[in-house]
N, C-alpha and C positions, 0 to 999 in steps of 0.2 A: 371831124368832130368826135369826142369823147364823149362817152356815155357813163355816167356815174351810178351807183346803187348796188342793191344785193349781186347781181350780176356780175361784177367786178370783184367783188369779196371771193364770189366761189373761183373767179380765175386765180386771185391772187393764193388763195388756197392751196389749188393743183398745184399749181407754180412753184408753192414752197413744198409741195410732196417732192418734187423731183427735183430740189435744191435749186433752183432758179429764183428762187425771191425769200429775203428774208425780212421782210419788214411785217407791219400789222395788217392785220386785215381791215383797211380803212374805209372800202367800197367805193374808192376815189382813183380816178384811172390817172395815176400822176407820171414822172419821169421815172422813177422805179420799175413803176410796173411795167412802162413801155420798155424799157430795156431789158426787162427780167423776159419779155414775151421775145424781144430779139434775139436773145441769147438761147432759148427756147426752138427758136426757128431754125436758128445757125444749125444748130446741133441735129436737126431733123432736116435737113436739104429742104426747109422752106424758105421763101423770100423775106429775109431779117427787116422786115418793116417795123416792127414795133407794135403794128397794130393785129389785135386778136381777129384774124378773117375768119370764113366759113374752115378753110383746108386748116387752119392751126388750131381751132376751137375740136374740127373734129377728129383731129389727131391728136390731143389732149384727152379727147374721151367725154367732153362735156358739151358737143351740142348735137342732138339728135332730131337734126334735120333729116326726113326720111330720103329726102333726094341724094343728099350729099353724102348718107350713109348706104345707101344701096349702091353708089356710085365705087364705093371704095372697097377692093378685093379685101383687106385687112381689118375689116370688121368684125368682130367676133364675141362670144360670151362663153363664160365657165361656169361647171358647179362650182359650191364649195365644198370644203374638207373632203377632197379626194385622196385618197390613201397614196403612199408611196409606193410606187411603181405602177401606177394609174395610166392608162395608155390614152390617147384619143385627142379628137379637135382643143376640147377645152383644154388639156395642157399644151398644145400646141399654142393657143391664145393666149396663155398665160406666158409661154417663154417668147412671142411676139411682142409682147406688149412689153417684158421685162427687156427685151432688145432694143426696143424706141428708147428707152429710158437710159442705156449703156449700162445694165446692171447684168446684162447674161449676153454672153460670149459664144456659146455651145452650140450645137447642131437645134435645129427646130425638129425634131423627131418626136413630140406627142408624148415622150416617156417623162414622168416626175420620178426623175434621180436626182441623185445629190449634188451636182453640179446646178440642176432647176431650185434645189431647196436651198442652195446658197446664196442664190439671185435673191428669192424670197425675202431672205433673213435680211440680207443687204437693202432690200426696199423698206422692208419694216422698218429696219435702225434710222432710214431716213425718214420714216413719217410715223413720228410719234402721234397719237399714245398707241401705235398698233405694238402689240407684244411681238418678240423678237423669236420667235417659235419655230419658222421656217413652214409653216401650216399655211395653206390657202386658203382660211377660212372667210366667211361674209365680209367680214369688214376690211380685209386685206384685197380680196378683189373689188369691191366698192372703191374702194380708194385707187387700185389700178386704171378702174374705170371699165370694167370686163365683164363683172358678175350679172349673169340672167337670173338673179334670183332664188335658185334651186342650190338645196344642199345635197351633197352624195349620201347623208343620213338623215333624209327629209322621212319626217313621219304622216304615214298615208292619212287621209280625210276623207268623210263622204259630205258631199256639199247638198245643203237643202234645200227646199224649192224657193225661187226668188232670190236664191244667195242668203238666205235669213236663214235662222235656226231654228229648229225643232219647235213648238208649240208646247211640248211636254218637259222635257228636260236637254239640258245641251249635251254636246256628247262629253263622254268622259277625256281627260286630259292625261299628260303626264308626269301623275303622281305615285308616290313621292319622289320632291326634286330632292338632288343631293346637297350637302353642305358646299357653297361655293366662295369664293373670295372676291366678294362683292362686299361692297361697304355697307354695315349693318344687314347685311343677309341674314333674316331671320325663318325660321320654319314652323309652319302650326303644325301639331300632333298628326292632321291628314297629308302634313309635308307641302304645303301649300307655301311658296315665297313671301315673303312681305318685307317692309324696309321699317327699320328701328324699331317704334315705339308704334307706329303707324295700324290704322284697321286692317286687319287683312280682307281679300276678296273671300266670299263664302266660297265653297266648291262648284255650286252651281255658275257662278260667275267668272272663277278661275277656269272652268272649261270653256266657257264660253269666250273669253279672250284666248286662250293657248287656242281652239278648235279657228279662231279666226286668221291665226297665222299661221296653223298648219295648212288651211286652204291653200296659203301661197306658199307651201313646200319650206317654211322653215322648220329647219331642225328641233329638236326636242329642247335642247338648253335655250334655244331661243324661246320658243315658246314659254318656258318655266321664267326667262329673266323676263319679259313682257309682262307677266303677271306680278313680278316684284316691281317693275315700274309702276305698274297700274296703282298698287297700294302706297308707293313712295310719294305719286303726284296728286292723290286724292284721296286716300284713304281707301278705294272702294265705294266710296258714300254718294248715295244720290243727292244729296246738298251740295256737293261740289260740280256736278254738272251744270253746264252754262249754255243752256239753248237757244237759240236765235231762229225765234218765231217767223219772222220775215224770209230770211234764207231756208229755214228748215235743216239747219245742220249745226254742227257742233264746235262753236267759237271759242270753248276751251276745252282740247279734245284729253280726257283723262280716262277712262273705263269705271264708272262708278253705279252697282246695282246693288247695293245693300240697305233695303229701306228701314229707316230710322222711326222707330215709334210714332204714330199718329201724323207723320208728317203728310200722309195723300186724305187726312180729312179735311172737310169743307174749312177749316181754321188752322190747319197745318201747313206747316211752312213752305212745300210744293203745292200742296192742294189750292192753297191763293193763287199761285200762278200759273194754275192750270194742268200742270203734270198728272198722269195717269201712270201704272207702273206698267201700259203697255207702251206707251210712246218715249220714257225711258229706255224700255229697252231695245225698241227700234234704234233711237238716238246710241247708244251703246253700242251697237250691233254695227252702224255705218261706221261709229269713231274706229271700232277696231278693224272695220275695213281700209280706213283711210289708212291708220298708223302701220297694217302689215305691208299697205303699197309702197309706203314711204320707208321700211324694213330692205323691200326689195332692192329699190336704189340705193340707199344710203347703208346698210348694215343698220347698227347701232350708233351709228354717229349723229343721230338729233337729239341723244341724250347722255353722250360721252364727250369730254372735249376733243375738240375745240367748240360743239355744240353747234356745229355747221353743216349743213349740207343740203344743196338747192338741186331740185330735180330740173334736169337741163331744158324741159318744156315748160317750167313755171316761168310767167312773164316772160315769155321768149320775145324779144323785141330784135331778135337778129344777132348777126355778127357786133362784135364788140370792138372800138377802136376808132381808128380814122374810117370816113366812109367819102 
């Protein structure tokens, strides 16, 4: 019997990246999906059953069952943004993954040379909306399924007690940001990015967001981009927070911290709902943690087309397809 649902959409997306599936992300394990799985299996010396079993999902890099992964000698990860000429196990990992996709025919020598760069470009060309630049950045490695969440140009960050932020002030962030070619990318006088006419984050709030991403080794450009997204999604406004007191988490995760005048007074917008600056600060910090964790696996995927990136351990029902 076949499973339907978001796991199948994830499977279809990864099959599409490799050119084995060109249909819609229907979340339905239909004949086209089964045929695409069989095609993938044939190309990777797996039994062409058409069922996305454990070995198939592990080979595709979208099933993270520890027992299966530990049993595979070729399980590996790579750092993002490695420079041309870089050497090491991470480069060899990229080469093996590209070879498995039929895009790299050179020696797996662990050297990031022109042959490897050309193969990365070939993968990017088959995997829109990735930029075809030959750079193994976070989004490209996430799409390949080999990114370990670290960037070669990562900024250092110091954690605070219990994973939170110091009570006094947030750490300094990577400002001023440069002018970048993102839609409606604007900068405040302090160089903090914000979207269009949205409310920019304050310096303290921008530092809070950037530091949470830095704790997960996000590079400077991704820290800046996360603040731009925070402005775009909620204008960095307290009023946009939707906190679920039953589960004590953010059910609408955006990064809002700018207190509007009087909103915490007894008759203010948030005061009537029991909000205080302290619990909103805690809520925002938890939200930034969750977003940076998602960034580790998905790169910028959740916020850029095709707006899909499912962690393999989310809603883990085991292998898909025939059982």
